[in-house]
C-alpha positions as CSV (number, residue, x, y, z in Angstrom):
1,M,-18.6,-7.1,13.9
2,F,-18.7,-5.1,10.5
3,Q,-16.4,-7.1,7.8
4,P,-14.4,-4.2,6.5
5,L,-13.8,-3.2,9.9
6,K,-11.9,-6.2,11.3
7,G,-8.7,-5.5,9.4
8,D,-6.3,-2.6,10.3
9,D,-5.9,-1.8,6.5
10,I,-9.3,0.9,6.7
11,V,-8.0,2.6,10.4
12,N,-4.6,3.1,8.5
13,R,-5.8,4.5,5.3
14,V,-8.0,7.1,7.2
15,G,-5.2,7.8,10.0
16,G,-6.2,6.0,13.4
17,R,-9.3,4.9,14.6
18,F,-10.1,8.2,16.3
19,K,-10.6,9.6,12.7
20,L,-12.2,6.6,11.2
21,T,-15.0,6.9,14.4
22,A,-15.0,10.4,13.8
23,L,-16.0,10.0,9.8
24,I,-17.9,6.9,10.1
25,Q,-20.1,9.5,12.8
26,H,-20.4,12.3,10.2
27,R,-21.6,10.5,7.1
28,V,-24.2,8.5,9.1
29,R,-25.3,11.3,10.0
30,E,-25.7,13.4,7.1
31,L,-27.0,10.0,5.6
32,M,-30.2,10.1,8.3
33,E,-30.4,13.7,7.1
34,G,-30.9,12.6,4.1
35,S,-28.0,12.7,1.8
36,R,-27.6,10.1,-1.1
37,P,-25.4,6.8,-0.9
38,L,-22.3,6.7,-2.4
39,I,-22.9,2.9,-3.3
40,E,-26.2,1.1,-3.9
41,R,-27.9,0.7,-0.1
42,G,-29.8,-2.2,-0.8
43,S,-31.2,-3.8,2.5
44,R,-28.0,-2.2,4.7
45,S,-28.7,0.3,7.7
46,D,-26.5,3.6,7.5
47,L,-24.1,2.6,9.5
48,E,-23.1,-0.3,7.1
49,V,-23.7,2.5,4.1
50,A,-21.0,4.6,5.8
51,I,-18.8,1.7,6.5
52,E,-18.8,0.7,3.2
53,E,-18.3,4.2,2.0
54,V,-15.0,4.6,3.6
55,S,-14.0,1.0,2.7
56,Q,-13.9,1.7,-0.6
57,G,-12.1,5.2,-0.4
58,K,-15.1,6.9,-1.2
59,I,-15.0,9.5,1.4
60,T,-12.4,10.7,3.4
61,I,-11.7,12.9,6.3
62,E,-10.4,16.5,5.4
63,M,-8.2,18.5,7.8
64,P,-9.6,22.3,7.7
65,A,-6.5,24.4,5.9
66,E,-6.3,26.4,9.5
67,T,-5.4,23.6,11.4
68,K,-2.6,23.0,9.1
69,S,-1.2,26.2,9.1
70,A,-1.4,26.0,13.1
71,K,0.7,23.1,13.3
72,T,3.2,24.8,10.6
73,D,3.5,28.2,12.8
74,A,3.8,26.4,16.0
75,Q,6.8,24.4,14.6
76,E,8.1,27.8,13.4
């Protein structure tokens, strides 16, 4: 298991395990397609880089604007 994933801090910061998994998966895909890492790669894999980027707060998950307005409309 990767060290940053052992605690609940990273899960709480992102907003839950599902969002964390989706964020890491999305970032790994970007790295595999050639995106530049936001941290020093060293000899780490794409997965390790993505987890470390999330752990350091370099990337976050953003909800689309239409989703937010749909929730507001549903509450009214």
